[in-house]
ChimeraX commands (.cxc) that place a marker at each C-alpha (Angstrom):
marker #1 position -5.94,-5.79,0.76 radius 0.5
marker #1 position -4.91,-3.14,-1.76 radius 0.5
marker #1 position -3.66,-3.36,-5.34 radius 0.5
marker #1 position -0.28,-1.73,-6.08 radius 0.5
marker #1 position 2.14,-1.75,-9.02 radius 0.5
marker #1 position 5.83,-2.60,-8.81 radius 0.5
marker #1 position 8.04,0.20,-10.11 radius 0.5
marker #1 position 9.31,-0.32,-13.69 radius 0.5
marker #1 position 7.80,-3.81,-13.97 radius 0.5
marker #1 position 4.16,-2.77,-14.34 radius 0.5
marker #1 position 3.27,-5.92,-12.39 radius 0.5
marker #1 position 0.21,-5.45,-10.20 radius 0.5
marker #1 position 0.03,-7.32,-6.93 radius 0.5
marker #1 position -2.18,-7.38,-3.88 radius 0.5
marker #1 position -0.69,-6.14,-0.61 radius 0.5
marker #1 position -2.08,-6.81,2.85 radius 0.5
marker #1 position -2.58,-3.24,4.08 radius 0.5
marker #1 position -2.38,-4.39,7.71 radius 0.5
marker #1 position 1.32,-5.20,7.20 radius 0.5
marker #1 position 2.35,-1.67,6.19 radius 0.5
marker #1 position 4.62,-0.05,8.77 radius 0.5
marker #1 position 5.80,3.06,6.89 radius 0.5
marker #1 position 5.49,4.74,3.49 radius 0.5
marker #1 position 8.15,7.11,2.15 radius 0.5
marker #1 position 8.68,9.08,-1.06 radius 0.5
marker #1 position 12.40,9.27,-1.83 radius 0.5
marker #1 position 11.29,10.26,-4.68 radius 0.5
marker #1 position 10.12,6.69,-5.44 radius 0.5
marker #1 position 7.42,5.40,-3.13 radius 0.5
marker #1 position 8.90,2.87,-0.70 radius 0.5
marker #1 position 6.58,0.78,1.46 radius 0.5
marker #1 position 8.19,-0.87,4.48 radius 0.5
marker #1 position 6.33,-3.84,5.91 radius 0.5
marker #1 position 6.28,-4.96,9.53 radius 0.5
marker #1 position 8.65,-7.78,8.51 radius 0.5
marker #1 position 11.24,-5.21,7.37 radius 0.5
marker #1 position 10.75,-6.02,3.68 radius 0.5
marker #1 position 10.73,-2.96,1.41 radius 0.5
marker #1 position 8.62,-2.62,-1.72 radius 0.5
marker #1 position 9.08,0.10,-4.36 radius 0.5
marker #1 position 5.82,0.95,-6.12 radius 0.5
marker #1 position 4.57,3.35,-8.79 radius 0.5
marker #1 position 1.71,4.81,-6.74 radius 0.5
marker #1 position 2.27,7.98,-4.72 radius 0.5
marker #1 position 2.27,7.99,-0.95 radius 0.5
marker #1 position -1.07,9.83,-0.95 radius 0.5
marker #1 position -2.60,7.22,-3.27 radius 0.5
marker #1 position -1.46,4.36,-1.01 radius 0.5
marker #1 position -2.93,6.12,2.03 radius 0.5
marker #1 position -6.22,6.67,0.16 radius 0.5
marker #1 position -6.42,2.99,-0.83 radius 0.5
marker #1 position -5.70,1.85,2.73 radius 0.5
marker #1 position -8.41,4.16,4.06 radius 0.5
marker #1 position -10.92,2.84,1.51 radius 0.5
marker #1 position -9.99,-0.73,2.42 radius 0.5
marker #1 position -10.50,-0.12,6.15 radius 0.5
marker #1 position -13.78,1.73,5.59 radius 0.5
marker #1 position -15.06,-1.23,3.57 radius 0.5
marker #1 position -14.17,-3.63,6.39 radius 0.5
marker #1 position -15.79,-1.55,9.13 radius 0.5
marker #1 position -18.93,-0.97,7.03 radius 0.5
marker #1 position -19.66,-4.68,7.45 radius 0.5
marker #1 position -19.62,-4.43,11.27 radius 0.5
marker #1 position -22.49,-1.95,11.51 radius 0.5
marker link #1:1,2 radius 0.2
marker link #1:2,3 radius 0.2
marker link #1:3,4 radius 0.2
marker link #1:4,5 radius 0.2
marker link #1:5,6 radius 0.2
marker link #1:6,7 radius 0.2
marker link #1:7,8 radius 0.2
marker link #1:8,9 radius 0.2
marker link #1:9,10 radius 0.2
marker link #1:10,11 radius 0.2
marker link #1:11,12 radius 0.2
marker link #1:12,13 radius 0.2
marker link #1:13,14 radius 0.2
marker link #1:14,15 radius 0.2
marker link #1:15,16 radius 0.2
marker link #1:16,17 radius 0.2
marker link #1:17,18 radius 0.2
marker link #1:18,19 radius 0.2
marker link #1:19,20 radius 0.2
marker link #1:20,21 radius 0.2
marker link #1:21,22 radius 0.2
marker link #1:22,23 radius 0.2
marker link #1:23,24 radius 0.2
marker link #1:24,25 radius 0.2
marker link #1:25,26 radius 0.2
marker link #1:26,27 radius 0.2
marker link #1:27,28 radius 0.2
marker link #1:28,29 radius 0.2
marker link #1:29,30 radius 0.2
marker link #1:30,31 radius 0.2
marker link #1:31,32 radius 0.2
marker link #1:32,33 radius 0.2
marker link #1:33,34 radius 0.2
marker link #1:34,35 radius 0.2
marker link #1:35,36 radius 0.2
marker link #1:36,37 radius 0.2
marker link #1:37,38 radius 0.2
marker link #1:38,39 radius 0.2
marker link #1:39,40 radius 0.2
marker link #1:40,41 radius 0.2
marker link #1:41,42 radius 0.2
marker link #1:42,43 radius 0.2
marker link #1:43,44 radius 0.2
marker link #1:44,45 radius 0.2
marker link #1:45,46 radius 0.2
marker link #1:46,47 radius 0.2
marker link #1:47,48 radius 0.2
marker link #1:48,49 radius 0.2
marker link #1:49,50 radius 0.2
marker link #1:50,51 radius 0.2
marker link #1:51,52 radius 0.2
marker link #1:52,53 radius 0.2
marker link #1:53,54 radius 0.2
marker link #1:54,55 radius 0.2
marker link #1:55,56 radius 0.2
marker link #1:56,57 radius 0.2
marker link #1:57,58 radius 0.2
marker link #1:58,59 radius 0.2
marker link #1:59,60 radius 0.2
marker link #1:60,61 radius 0.2
marker link #1:61,62 radius 0.2
marker link #1:62,63 radius 0.2
marker link #1:63,64 radius 0.2
view
């Protein structure tokens, strides 16, 4: 799970990173989920990718 912020609302929410299908910058960052739902967030595409990588590293650290 990663924390992201809705664009213009400044509302933080937790997103299941496993449901992310694509991320685009158009110039706003648009996250498309596997369900087809689209979310527009304040974070950059690179920041989302970094958070997802940190999340997955944390999960796999527990399996060692």
